[in-house]
C-alpha positions in Angstrom: -5.2 2.4 7.9 -1.5 3.2 6.2 -0.1 0.1 3.2 3.1 0.9 1.4 2.0 -0.7 -1.4 -1.5 -2.3 -2.1 -1.1 -5.1 -0.3 2.2 -4.3 1.0 3.4 -3.4 4.6 1.1 -1.9 6.5 -0.2 -0.5 10.0 -3.4 0.4 12.1 -3.2 4.0 14.0 -6.2 5.4 16.2 -6.8 8.5 18.0 -9.4 8.5 20.8 -11.0 12.4 22.0 -13.5 13.1 24.6 -16.4 14.6 23.6 -14.7 18.2 24.8 -12.1 17.7 22.4 -8.8 16.1 24.7 -6.9 13.1 23.6 -7.4 10.2 26.1 -5.8 7.5 24.3 -3.7 6.8 21.3 -1.9 3.9 19.5 -1.0 1.7 16.9 0.0 -1.4 15.8 2.3 -2.6 12.8 -0.2 -5.3 11.2 2.0 -6.8 8.4 1.4 -7.6 4.4 -2.3 -6.3 4.1 -4.2 -4.0 1.4 -5.1 -0.8 2.4 -8.8 -1.8 2.9 -7.6 -4.1 5.7 -5.6 -1.9 6.7 -8.9 1.2 7.6 -10.8 -2.2 8.9 -7.9 -3.4 11.4 -7.8 0.3 13.0 -11.4 0.6 13.1 -11.6 -2.9 14.6 -8.5 -1.7 16.9 -9.3 1.7 17.7 -13.8 0.8 18.7 -11.7 -1.9 21.2 -9.6 0.5 22.5 -13.2 2.4 23.2 -14.6 -0.6 24.7 -11.2 -1.2 27.2 -11.6 2.4 28.3 -14.6 1.3 29.9 -16.8 4.3 27.2 -20.7 3.3 26.4 -21.1 6.3 23.2 -18.5 6.3 20.0 -19.2 8.9 16.9 -16.5 6.7 14.9 -14.7 9.0 12.2 -12.3 7.5 9.7 -10.8 8.8 6.2 -12.3 5.1 4.4 -15.3 6.5 2.4 -15.8 2.5 1.0 -15.3 1.4 5.2 -18.3 3.7 6.6 -20.0 3.6 3.4 -19.9 -0.8 3.7 -20.8 0.3 7.9 -23.6 2.3 7.1 -25.4 -0.2 4.7 -24.6 2.0 1.9 -22.4 -0.2 -0.1 -22.7 -4.4 0.5 -19.1 -5.8 1.3 -18.1 -7.9 -1.8 -14.6 -8.9 -1.3 -13.9 -12.3 0.8 -11.4 -11.0 2.4 -12.9 -7.2 4.0 -16.3 -9.4 4.9 -15.1 -11.6 8.8 -13.9 -7.4 9.3 -17.2 -6.0 8.1 -19.5 -8.4 10.7 -16.4 -7.5 13.5 -17.3 -4.2 12.8 -21.2 -5.1 13.0 -20.4 -7.2 16.4 -18.3 -4.2 18.1 -20.1 -0.9 16.9 -23.1 -3.2 19.0 -22.0 -3.4 22.3 -22.0 0.6 22.2 -25.5 2.1 23.8 -25.3 5.0 21.3 -23.2 5.2 18.1 -22.5 7.2 14.8 -19.9 6.5 11.5 -19.4 9.3 10.0 -16.9 10.0 6.8 -14.0 12.6 7.1 -11.6 13.9 5.5 -7.1 12.8 5.6 -6.9 16.4 6.6 -9.2 16.4 9.6 -8.2 12.9 10.3 -3.5 13.7 10.3 -2.9 12.1 13.8 -4.4 9.2 13.5 -2.8 8.6 10.0 0.6 9.4 11.4 -0.1 7.2 13.9 -0.8 4.2 11.4 2.4 5.0 9.5 5.0 5.0 12.3 3.5 1.2 12.5 4.7 0.6 8.8 8.1 2.6 9.6 8.4 0.4 12.6 8.0 -3.4 11.5 9.1 -2.3 7.6 
């Protein structure tokens, strides 16, 4: 997710890789005015939906939002009322997979998804 201002114009971007590292899906969507954390959750939701639509039953979710990852893994509680429904939807989608993992990665390792999110913001502004 990307945001210009917080809150501000925001976008979601995602990249889906095969287990061999090949890109099998890329997407982005302008989200309107959201907070950075809302944009991060939206990106995860849209990416998970895309993985399900491709017919996969397993997923390794990697995101550069440490807050999101820790919330989804249950390390942090979701206190923000605006994030709670997004969190609930992420958990609902993850339950559709026979196996999943959630891992925090640094932004340098998430450049393509970040690029997609910024493309969406630029397109929507």
